[in-house]
N, C-alpha and C positions, 0 to 999 in steps of 0.2 A: 574331283571325284574321290581321291584318296582321303581328303579331309572328311567327306561325308562317311566314307567307310569306317573311319576311325572314331568320329565324334557323334554322328547322327544315329540315334537308336532306331529311328524309323527306317532308315536306309538299311541298317543291319538286319532288321526284321524282314524287309522285303527281299533282300538278297538271300537270306536263309530259306525263306519260303520258295523262292525261285529255284534254288538248288534242289530242294526236296521235290518240287513239282517235276523235275527232270526224270525222277524215278517213276516208272509206270505204275508201281504199286501204291503211289500216293495220289490217286485221282480224286479222292474225297477230301483232300486237304483244303482248308479255308483259313484266311487271315481276317481276324476281327480286331478292330481298334476300339477298345472300350473307352467310352467317355465318362462323364460325370454320372453318378448313380441317381442323383436327385433331379427328377424331371417334374416336380410339382410346382415349379414357379408359375405364378400367375402371369408374369410378363413374358417369359420365354417358353411357351408351350410348343413342343416339337410337332410338326405336321405328321399325320399318319400316312401309311402307304396308300390307303383308299383315297385320301385327299389328293395325293399326287399321282393317281391313276396308275399305281404299280411301280412307278419310278423309285429307285433307291439312290439316295444321295447323302452325303455327309452334311449334317446341319451346320449352319454358320455359328452355332454356340458350342460346337464340339471343341474340346481343348486342343486337338491337333489340326483344326481346320487351317489356321494360318501356316503352320509348319509344312503341311502337305501342299498348300496352294503356293507358298513362297519359300521353297527350300533354300534359295540363295540368301534370303534375308534372315532366315532362322536355321543356320547351319547345324545347330545342335539338336534340332527337332524338339525345342522346348515348347511347353504349353502356351497357348494363346488364351483368349477369353473363354471362360466357361461359367456356368451358373454356380453361384455359391462362393465367390471370392470375397473374403471378409475385408472390412475396412481396418486400417491401422488404428487401434484404440487410442494410441497416443496422440495422433494427429487429427482425430475426428471429433467434432463438437458433440458433447454428451446429449444435446437436445435432438440430434438427428435420429429420426425414427427408423429410417432404412438402415439395414445392417450389412448389406452386400453391395459390391460395386456394380454399377450398371454398365452395359456394353459401351455406351457413349463415353462414360467416364474412363473406361479402360483404354479406349483408343486415344482419348485426349492425353492420358498419362503416357502412353507409349510414344507419342509424337513430340517428345521434349528432349532436349540435349542435357545430359547429366555426365559429370566428369567421372563418376564412379561406375558407369555402365558402358558396355560396348557401343561402338558407333556403327555397327553393321547396318542397322535399319535406317538411321538418320542419313548415312552416306550412300544409300541405295540407288540414287540417281533415278532413272525412269522406272525401275522396279518399285522404288518408294512411291512415286506418283501413282502407279498401278495399285499399290497397297492402300493408299489413302482413298482412292475412288472406290475400291472394293469394300473398305471399312465403312464408308458412308452408305454404300448400297446395302450392306448387311444390317446396319442399324435401322435404316428405313424399312427394310423388309420385315424385321421383327416387330417394329411399331405397327406397320400395316396389318401384319398377321394377327397381332393382339386385337386391333380394332375390328378386324373381320370376325374373329371368334367371340367377340363380346358385344355384338350388335344389339342383343336383347337388353343389355345393361345401358347402352348409349342411346338407342333410337327411341322414337315415340310413336304415338298413334297418328301424328299429323306431319307429313313431310311434303305435301304439295307435289306429288309425282315422284319423289325420290325413294319411296319406301319399297317399291316392288322390284326385286331383282337387282338391287344395287347395294353397294357398301357405302354407308353414310360416314363421312369423315367429320368428326367434331371440331370445334374451334380450337381445341388443345393441340391439334395436329398442325404443325408449322407448314404453311403453304397451301392449306386446304381453303376452299371457298369461304367456309365459315370463319376460319382464322383471319383471312383478309377482311372479311366483313367486320370482325371485332376490332381489328386495327383501324378500319375506317370509322367505326362508331366512336372509338377512343379519340381519334383525331377530331371528329365532330364535337365531342365533349370539350376538347380544348378550345375549339372555335367558339363554342357556346359560352365559355368562361372568359376568354380573352378577346373575342371578336375575330373577324376574318383575317387571314394572313395579310401582311403588308408587303413582304418581300419573299421572293422565290430564289434561293441561293443554291446553285449547283457548282460543285468543285471537282476538279480533276487533280487531286493531290497524288501524284504518281507513286505507286508502291514499288520503289526501286529494288527493295530487298525482299521483304515478305509482306503478307497481308497485315501482320501486326503493326508494321511501320505505317501503313495506310491508316489503320485504326488509330494509332497514336496521333497522326496528323489531324485526323477528323476530330478527335477529342480535343486537341489543341484549338482547332477552329471553333468548335462549339463553346469552349471556355472563353475564348476571346470575344465571341459575340455576346455572351452573357456578362462578362466582366468589363469590357471596354466600350467606349462610345465611338463607333466607327462611322455612324451615319448622321449626316447633317440635313440641311433643308433642300439642297439643290439636287435635282435629278437630271442627268445628262449622259450622253454617250459621245465623248469627244476626246481627242488626243490632247494630253497636257502640253503646255508650252515647253519646248525642249531647253529653253534658256532659263526660265523661271523655275522649272521642276524637271531637271534632267533625270533624276531617279525614277520619278513617276512615268516620264516619257519612255524610258527604256523598258520598264515593266509592261506598260500597255502595248508598246509595239512588239514586244516579244511574245506576249501571251493572249492579247485581247483584240487582235486585228484579224478579221476574216479575209480569207482569200489568199491570193487573187483568184477570181473566178469570172465567169461570163466570157466574153470574146477574148480576154487576155489569157484565159486558161480554161478552155472548154472541157478539159479532161479532169477537172477538179472533182473530188468525191461528192461535193454538194450539188453538182450539176445534174439536172433531170429534165429531159425533153428540151434541152437547149437553154434552160433557165436555172437560176440558183434556187434550190429548194428552201433555203433560209431567207429568201427575198432580199439578198444583198445585190447591189448597193441600195441602202435606204435613201430617202430624200432628205435634203437639208431642211431644218426647222429652227425657227428663232426661239421657240420655247417648248417646254414639254406639255403635251396635251394627251387626251384620251380619245380614241376613235369611237365610232358608233357601236362597235362590238365589245367595248370594254378593254381593249388592248392599249398599252401605253405607247405613245409616239414620242420618242425621246428628243430632247434638244440636241441638234447637230448643226451648229452654225458653220458657215463657210468662212473660216478664219485663215485659210491659206496654209495651215499646218498639215504636213504630209509625212508619210514614211514610205520606205521602199522595200518591197518583198520581191526578191528575184530581180526582175527588170521592170516591175510594175510599180507605179507610184499610187499610193492609197491615201485617202483623206478620211474625214469624220464619217463619211457614209458607210465605211467598212468596220467601224468600231463596235465591238460587242459590249453591252452595258456592264459596268464593273464598279467596284469600290476601290479607290486608289490606295488607301492604307492597308486594306486586306491583301491587295495584290502585291504590294511591296513587301509585306511581312512574310507571306507564304511562298512568294515567287512561283506561282502556279496559276493555271487558268481557273478563275473563280467568277462565274457569271452571276450577277445580281440583277434580278428583274423585279419591277414593281408589279404587283398583282392586285386586281380589283375584284376578282370573282371567287366565290366560294367553291367553284368547280375545281379549284386547284387540288383540294384534298381528294376529290374523286379521281383526278388525274394520277395521283400518287398510288391510289389503291383501286385499280380499274376493275378488278374481277370481284364483283359484289353479287351474292346470291340471295335467294329469298328463303323464308321459312325458318322456324325455330328448331333448335336441336332437341328440345324436350317439350312435351306438352301434356300436362296432367291437370286435373281439376284442382283448383286452389284448396278446396276443403280437404282433399285427399293428401295433399302435401303437408298442410298444417297439422294433420292428425298424426303424422309420424312422430315417434319418440326420438328418432335420430336427428330431427330438425327442431327439437325443443329449444335449442339455443343457437340461433342464427344471427347474422349481422343485423337483421331487422328486429327480431325480438329483443336483442340486446340493445338496440337503439331505443326501444321503448324504455328499457330499464335505465339506460343512460339519461334519458330525458327526465325520468322520475327522480334521479339522484343529483343531477348536475343542471342547474338553472341556465348556465351558459350554453349548454347544448340545445336548449329549446328554441334558440334563435336560428338554428340551422335546418335546412332541408336534409332529408335522408342522404342524398347524393353529395351534400356538402360536408358531411361528418368527417370524411378522411382529411379534409383541410386542416382540422384541429385535433383530430384523434387518430389513434392507431389501433387497428384490429389485431388482437393476439389470437391466432388460430389455435394455440394450445390451451389457453385458459377460457377461450370463447367470450372475451370481454373487450370493450372499448376502453382505451386509456389515453390520457392527455398527451398530445404530441409536444415534445420538448424542443425539437428542431426540425428543420426541413418543411416541405410543403408537398401536398399530393392532391390531385384532382380525382373525384369520384364520379361514377356513372352508373345509373340503374340499368341493368341488363335489358336489352331489347326484347320486347314481347310483341308478337304479331297481333293485330286487332282481332283476328279470329279466335284468340285464346280465351275469350270470355272474361270472367271476373279477374283473372290474373292481369289482363291488359288494363282493366279499369283501376285495379289496385296500383299498378305502376303509374298511371296518370295522376292519381291522388298523391302519391309519394313525391311527385315533382312539384307539388303546390303547397302541401300542408307542412308546417313547421312544428316541432316539439310534440308530436303525438305521443300519447302514453300507452296506447293499446290499439288493437285492430278496430274496436268499437269507436275509439277516438278518431280514427281515420274516416269513419263513415258518418261523423257528426259535422255538419256544416252550419256555422253561425248559430250553434246551440240546438240545431234541429237534427235529431238522429235519423239516419236513412237506413233502410232495410238492407240494401245491397250497395256494392261499390259503384255499380252503374248509376243507381239513383243519386249517389253522392256526387259523381261526376256531372250528372245532369244539373244538380242544384248549384254546383260551382260554375256552371256555364261552359264546361269543357266539351260538351257534346252539342251537336246540331239536331234539333227536333222541332217539328212543326207545331207541337203542343205549346211551344213558347209564345207563339203569336196570339193564341187564345188567352193565355195567362196575362199577356200585356194589356189586352183590351179589358179584361176583368179587373186588373189592378187599377188602371186609370179610371175606370167607370166608378170607382169608389169616391173619387174627388173631382173628376173632370166633367165638363159639359159635353153634350153630344157633338158639337162642332169640333171639339178637340179630338174626340174619338174618331170622327170621320176623317180628319186630317191624318191621324195615326194609321188608319186603314189604307188610305191612299198611299202613304209613305211605304207601307208594307208591300202593296202591290208593285210599287216602282223599284224598291231597293232591297227587298228581303227574299226574293226568289221563292215565293210560296209554291209548294208542290201541288196544292189543290185549293186555289182561291175560292172556288164556289162552296166547298165544304166549310171553310172558315166564315164566309159571308152568311151562310144559312145558320151558323151557330150564334152570330153576333148582330144580325141585322136589327133585331128589336132594340138592342142597346144603342145602336147608331141612330135610331129614328124616334127616340122618345120626344124630342122637341117638335118633330114633324107631326106627331099626334096632336099637340097643342095647336099647331098652325092649321091643321085640317079642321079642328073644332072651331077655330076662329073664322075660317074662310067658308066652311061648309056646315050645314045644319046637321051635324052628327053628334050624338051622345058618345061619350068615351067608349062605352062597351059595344057600340054599333059600327065603329069605323072599320071597314073591311081591311083585313091584312094585306090584300092585294094592292089597295090604294096606298097604304103606308109604304109598302115595299117599292112600288113603282115611283112614288115621290122621292124616296131615298135614292133610287137608281138615277133619277134625273139630277139630284144634287151631287152624287158622286161623279156623274159624267161631266157636270159643269166644272168640278175641281180638276178632273183629268184633262179637260180642254187646255188648261195652262201648259200641260206637258205634251200637247198634240198627240194624244193617244185616246183609246176608247175602252169601254168595259168589255167589248167583244174580244179585244186583244188578250184579255186575261180570262177568257172563257166564262165571263159573268153575264147574266141576263141583260138584254137591251131594253131600256124603258120604252113603253108604248104610249100612244096618244100624243097630246100636246104638253109641253113643259108647263108646270104650274106658274102662276103669276110671280114675277120677280125671280124666276128661275133661269134656265139655260136659254141663251140666244145663240145665233151663229157666232163663230169666233170673231168676225169683224165687228158685229154688234156689241159683243162683250168688250172689245177694245174701245169702241166709241163711248161706251158707258163707264169707262174706267174700271172695268171688271167689277162693278158694284160698289167701288169706293168713291165716296163723294169728295171733291176737292173744294175746300172753302174758298170763296171768292177773294177773301182778304189775303190768301196765301199765293194768289196768282200774280206773277211778275208783270210789270207794265213796261211799255216802250220808253217811258220817260226816265226810267231808272237805268237805261243802258248807256254806256260810254260810247264814244265815236267808233272805236274798233268793234265793239259788240254790236252796235247798230248796223254797221256795214255787213257783218257776218249774218245778222238776222235777215236783212233785206236780200242778201245774196241767196240764202237758202229758200226764203219765201218765193222769190222770183223763179227759182228752179222748180219748185213744187207746183206753182200756179200757172207757169208759162206752158204754152202748147207749141212753142217754136222748136223746130228741128235743130239738131246739133247743139242744143243747150247743154252746158256742163251739168252732169248729174252726180259726180263723185267729188266729195269735199272732205277736207281734214281740218278740224279746228285745233290749232296748235297753241298751247300756252302753258306756262308753269302754274303750280298751285297758287290760288289767290287771284287769278286773272278773270275768274267768273265764267268758266266754261259751263258749269252746271246751271248757272243763271241763264245763259243763252239757250241751253237745251230747254229749260222750263218755259222760257218766254215763247220759243217756237212751238213747243208742245201746246201751251195754252191757246195760242192763236189758231192753230190748226184744229184743235178740239172745238173751238167756237164755230169753225167753218164746217164741222161735221166730218172731218177727214180722219182716216185711220192712220195712226202713227205707231210703229213698233219700236219700242225702246229696249235696248239690251246693253249689257256691260260685260267686260271680260272677266270680272270677279263678282262674287256674290255681294261683297261689301259695297262695291260701287253701284250694284243694282239696287241696293236698299236706299240709296240717296236720290233715286229718280222715281217719279210717279209711274206705277204699273210696269216697272222694268223687271226683266228676268235675265239670266245669264245667256250669253250668245250661244254657247254650246247646247244648252237644253232647248232653247227656243228654235234654233235652226238645225238641230240634229247633226251637228258637226262631229265627225268621228274623232275619237281620242287618239287612235293610231292612224296617222295620216301620212300620205305620200303625194307625189306629183300628179297622180291620176285620181285622187279621192274626190268625192262629191258628197254633199249633204244627203242624208237619208230622208228625202222628201219626195213623195210620189205625186204625180199629177192627179188632179181630181180629189185629193184629200182636203179636209178642212184647213190644214195648215197651208197648203198650196193656194187655196182660195184666199186665205188671209193675206198672203204675200201679194197676190194679184190686186187685192183691194187696197193695200197700203200705199199711201202717197209719200211716205218718208220713213226711212229706217235710221234711227240714231244708235250709234255704238260707241260707248265711252270706254276709256282705258284701252284703246286699241293697240298701242305699241308693244304691249307685253304678249301679244298673241302671234304665233308663228304665221309667216306669210302664206304657207300652204293652206291654212285654215281659211284665209280670205279668198284664196284661189278656188278652194272647194265651194265656198259660199257663192262665188261668182259663177261657177259652172252650174250649180243648182238653180240659181235665179235665171240664168239664160235659158235653161231647159224649161222652167216653169213658164217663162214669158215668151217662149217660142222665138227667141232671138239667136241668131247664129253665134257660136262661141268664137269664131275666128272670121277674118275677112273684112271687107270694107263696111259691111253692115253691122259689125260687132259694136255693142255698147256695153260698158261695164255694168254688171249686175242686171242685165236684161233691160236696161233703161230706167230702173228704179232709182230714185234720188236717195243717195246714201250719204249720211254725215257721220264720219268717224271723228274721234277726239282723243286727246291725251298729250303726254309729255315724253319726248324721246330722251330726256335726261334721266328718266327712271329706268328700272331694270328692263332689259330686252328679253325676248322670248328665251325660255330655258331649253337648251339643247342637251339632252342627256349625253354626258361624257364628251361634250363639245368644247372647243376653245374659242378664242376671240373671233377667228374668221367664221366659224360656224354660227356664232351668236349674231354677228352682223349680217351674215348671209340670210339668216332667218327673219330679219327685220322686214317690216312692211315696205320700207323704202327700196328694198331690193327686188320687189315683185314687179311683174310686167304691168300690174294695175296702177303703179305709182305714176306712170307717165300720163295717165288720164286724170290725175287728181289735182284739184285746185286747193291750195293751202291757204287757210284763213288764220292769220296770226293775231294772238292777243298777248300784249306785253304790259299793259297798265295794271298794276296791282290794286285790287279793290279792297284789300285788307289794309286800310291806312293806319299804320302803327307808327307813331312818332318815335324816333330813336334818340336816346340820350347821348350826352357827350361821352360818358364812360363807355357806352356801347360802341360808339364809333372808334374810340381809342382801342377797344379790345379787338375790333375787326378791321384794323388798318384803314381807318377813315370811312369804312362802309357801314351801312346799317346791317342788321342781322339778316334781313331778307335779301339784300344785295350780295352779302357774303355767301348765303346759301345758293344763290344762282351761280355765283362764281365757282363754287364747288361742283355744281351740276354741269357747268360748261367746261370744266377742267382748266379754268383760268387762274386758280390759286397756285402761286408759285410752288413747285415741288423740288425735291432733291433726292439724291441717292445716298442712302445711309450706310452703304457698305459694298463690299465686293459682290458682284453678280446681282446687285439689287437694282430694280428699275427706278428711274428718276421721278416717281410719282408719289413720294412720301411728303405729306403736307403737315404743317404744324397746326394743332388745334389750340385756339386761344386758351390761356391759362384760366380764365373765368369759367370755362366749361369743364375743366378737369377736376375729377374727384381725387383728392390727395390723401385720403385716409390710408394709412400704412397697414391696416389690419387685413384679415382675409378678404380676398377680392369679392366673392359672392356676398358676404356679409356687408361689405362696404357699399356696394351699389344698391342692394335691396333696402338697406336702412336709409339711403339717400332718396330713393324714388318712392319708398313706402314708409314715410315717417309716421310715428304713432300707430303702427300697424296693430298692436295689441288691443287698442280701443276702437279701431275703425275697420277691422277685418271683415265685418258683416255689412258694411255700408256699400250699396251698389253704386251710389254716386261717387264715392271715394275710389272704388275700383275702376269705374268707367273711364276716368280721366287720366289714367296713368298706366304705363307698361315699360318693360325693359325689352330692348331689341338687340339681337346678336346674329352673327352670320349663320351659325350652324345649329342643327337640331340637338346635338349633344350638349351644347351650352344651354340651350333652352330647357332641356330635361333637368340639368343640374340646378338651375335657378328655381324652377318650379318645385322640385323636390325639397329644396331648402325652405321655400315659402310655405309649402304644405305642412311641414313639421312645426311651423310657428302657429298654425291655426289650432285653437283648442278644440277638444271633443274627439270622439272616436270616429275613425274613418271606416270606409268600406272599400274592399278590393273587388274589382270586376275582371274576370279572366275571359279571354276570347276562346272561341272554338275554331281551331285552325285545321283545315283539311286541304288536300290537293284536289284540283279540279277533276271531275269525273271523266272529262274528255281526254285526260292525259294518256299518252301511249305507255303501255306496260305499267299500270298504276301499282301493282304489287312490288315491282322492283323499286319504284320511286319511294314507296312507303318504307321499304327496308333501308334505303340510302339516306332518307331524310326523316328521321323519327319525329314524333310530335313535339318533343321538347326543343328540338332544333328549329322547327317551324315557329314555335313560340318565341324563340330568341331573335327572330328576324325583325328588323325595323325598316320601314319604307317611307319615303317622303310622301306626305299627304295621306298617310294611312294611320289608323289608330294603333297604339301599342297593344301587345298581348295582355299586359297587366296594367290596369288603370286604377290608381289609388285616389280616392276623393273624400272630401268632407263637406258638410253643409256649409254654405257661404263661400265656397271657393269659386273663382272665376274659371270658366271653361270656354273653349272656342270650338265651333262646329267645323267639321272637315268635309262636309258634303252639302249640296243644295237639296235639302229635304223638302222644303216648301217655301219658295220665295214669297208667295202670297201672304204668308203670316210672319215673314222676316227670318225664316230658317234657311240661311244661305251659307255657303262655304266662307268662313271668316267671321260669322256672327258671334259676338261675345255674349255670354250669359252668366248669371250667378246661380249656383245650385241652391235650391231651397228644399229639396226632398230627394233622398236616395232610396229608391224602391229596389225590389229584387229584380224586376224585369224592365223597369223604366226609370228614367231620371227626369225630375221636374225642375225647370229653371225659369228665370226671369231674364228677358232680353235686356242687355245693357247698351244704351245709345242707339242712334239712328231713328228711323221713322217709327219703329215698333218698340221703342223704349218702354220698359215696364210690362210688356205683354208676357203672360205666363204660358209656357209651352211644355210639351212632353216629348222626350227623345227616347226612342226604342233602340235596341240593337238592330243593325242592318248587316247585310252581307257585302263585304268589301272584297272585290276581286283585284288581285295585284299581279300584274304581268311584268316582271322585271327581267330584262335581258341577261342579267347575271346568273339567273337560275333556270334550270331546264323544266320548269313547271309553272302553273298558274296557281297562286295561293288563294284560297277562299277563307277569309277571316270574318267570323260573325262577332261583332263587337260594337259598342257605342261609338259613333263617329265623332269623337270629341278628343280634346287634350287640354290639360291645364294651361292657363294663359296669363299667369303673372308675368311671363316672358314669352316672346314670340320671335320667329325669324324675321330678318329685315324684309325678305321677299313677301312674307305673309302680312306684314304691317302695311304694305302698300294700299292706299285708300283710306287708312285710319287717320283721324285727326284727334290729337290728344293734348292735354295741358302739361303733362309731365312725362318725359321720356328719358330713360337711361340707355346709353349706347355702350354695350359691353363688348370689348374687342380683345379677347385673349389672343386672338390671331387676327390679322388684317382682313378686310373684305376681299372677296375673290372674283367679283364680276362687276361689269359696267353698271354705274348708277346706284350701287348699294349704299354708299356713304351718303349720297344726296337724298335717297329715300329715307334713310334713318334721321337725317337732320330735319328734313321738311315735314316730319310728323307733327311738329309744334309750330305755333305762330310766333312765339316769343323766345328770346334767348334765355330768359329766366327759367323756362321749363325744360331746358336741355342740359344733360350732364353726360360726360364721357368717362369711362374707366378703360384705359388702354394699358395692356400689359406688355412689358418687354420680354426678351427671351428668358431672363432670369426671374420672371413673374413679378417684377416690380412695376409700379405705375410709370407711365410714359406719356409723352405729349405729341408724338408723331404717329401717323398712320397712313396707309395707302389710300389714295383716291383714284380709283380705276375709271377712266373715261375713254370710251372708244370714239374718238372724234370723227371717224369715218361714218358713224351712225347718223351724224348731223348733215351729211351731204344731201343735197337736193331739197333741203328744207327752206 
């Protein structure tokens, strides 16, 4: 206290006043501590007495606030922060516009150790901690007060419930909902550029001294991750060998072993309700897989390696995933998890809100003088001056250019890299939202008018430009499709298009569209009526034309087992016209109207003994009336054994007998190879999302149910690639329709119907999303309860008699090419392990099949498979007989892009319209979390890309079963001959419908991926380029020249066999295998699940 009395001027003043107040004559005496005179600062405006409801307090920007609040820390009563403290002109950058120190800067300055200053504050102990907390609170208080008093400058007309009676915090305020939202959108922009995260790394780098030490360690970790190569191929959570790697073993046992918990330590912090909340101990696993929810199940082998914590012995089941080198380097807990889901970013930024911070009409913003030079307007200027900039989107400009906020200009970036993002705009913001959409698609625009010009066509509004680019979903598109095709297409083609729209385009009002286009659909019916009925052209009643058209449309819809009434369209009246609709069973008997030439019908004389046995077995089951006769058969044989020939022979014989035979296949490609076949899922209404209780969506009493009752045989080709649950759902539906008990002694598979399945279990097994070996094998038909009722009919004699040369047998170790292919499929080719932790299934590919060109990989394989491409790129025959196959879609895209660039001529780009399904919960929140450009960046297996680049004469593959009756199946290959605005015209390549001209519209593709919390609706052409295709997609294709591109090995059963067996001759097969260093290699994995062949 004596020190205060001597040195603290505030203490002296208070004591002087106290002594004077003891005098009764000094009752009106008051003490005022005068602060800074300048109170005009925009950032630190002092609250008035009225605002504080009469309370009087010293403001936190008063110079004596700190000295009065913390007298021990400021014993001299010196000034603290106050408004108007100038910067040191010597140490301040001359470009800094601000002239005075901010409150945050002041406190940051005070909290530093300096040798030439006193240490009272720094050594203040708990008082210092109190001071730091108070300093933070005062800074935040002043920031919040400024935001509260400037709401009119910050807020907008549209806040979706936030505007009334609330203070809106902008994104500039750290920690606010909009701040978190901006961080989230920034993270999504990174995901958009680099793809979804691969690893989720959490570290506990203990800050033993101060927070800055933790920050230094974190910076070091980030630097090491960028600079060094810590991560390899193997993903596991196992204890290192203590003998081979004692350093790694010590680090893992010290930092990365969980527990003990459970019965050995029930009081551990992880225990909840008697169980470990982290789900330890895990189970042992021989390899790393992914479960059905997208979580990684790590390899944890039972190797006998353990560690002891306390008195408990722990093994691999208690190891937390880690990276060995990072762990040893930092000697701290660093958890490394493999992540497959984009929800990870949402996990990091959980608190996401809706609504924009500002909302004004675009025209009003652009009219301001203050925004005459913005990043956007200067982007226009940059594109006018710099040709390099014209190749960039607006958001990509920061990649190569830097924005100078002082000069308001873009300049070339000399070093570094930066990602850009167009600020989020809510869809309710009108033209501003549409302008933003265009900026994500148009490159090198020179003006606002340029942004509204699409393919040379000037649009009046940004919304119209978005519509013309295909970025919006509008029912007017379907009318424009019909009108465009009517300029060159026949009426039958228009009717097929309309049926495709009914089935795949989710028309909001099919009746309105029908009333607009029915005359275009019925022009040939007019001629037919004139020919069959004595009408002059002007006297044919419109009602007759429309009714005849409706009968024709109903006949086409019968293929899909649906009716016009289902789409709220009129039902035809009276009797069908001659040659028109019959009952479904009658349609099948008559081959659906397609005549089968007698010369093409197979005969019994052409069957070999195995085929003859299979034929008679099936015919006996169909024609026999004996009880307990087998009715479920599987025709098993590899490619070339004549399975299709047997199907055709049986089909021809039963057709002669007037029997109804339903022919289906698992893929669209396989369906095109059989007469009157369709895909199994479309014919029998098998659900796409299937479980153990699923059944086909077939109701009793419907035409499809009657068709099944009338059928004497069901043929199903390529059965092994379908999940067993689909067959079990198929079985439940048939038992229900045939009134046969589903269980018990009277149960008969498929309700007693004779069913013939066929295929080759050497090919790929059913795809199980995020499943491993066990899941794939378990999904196989041979694991179903149905298999115990099945009679297997084997075909082994190859009908493709191809003599093998001496050189060929030398190349394939004394075998013919066909025998070697079968050995690959059976897993009999001798394999080896090429390195540590590598499986022993690496086989050597014969040197005669290896591409040895040392040039760029893509260029090497494309020039090998597509020789003389520059002169033959437009030949359908040339394109039909060749393709490149590879395991992953990313490699397919890379090859297709390379080939497209070689095709001469100007291309056309088609963008999709991507929206979230309207049934989503809280759609406004999802729209904010997943902006349109992020939805555009998503790719899904079996779904079209957001951006499709095409040229005339390019080959494409269909991704949906649009119309099997005319050859438009999933997997059909076509050559583009016309690129319209709303439709693509193509010619089918190969198969039964080779050379047929068809039209393909955009359709609505619904994607429900478990990795995302929404259902995506993508309106796009259901196609992709197919100079290359995935190995799985090639199944069922027969080609003359195939290139197998393996930058990485195959990853599933039968893939290598499928790739090899696409050709009949070794001369048509070439491999390009890349080693880890991207050099050509002659070994690759041959994954064969031998357990899949059990019970065959």
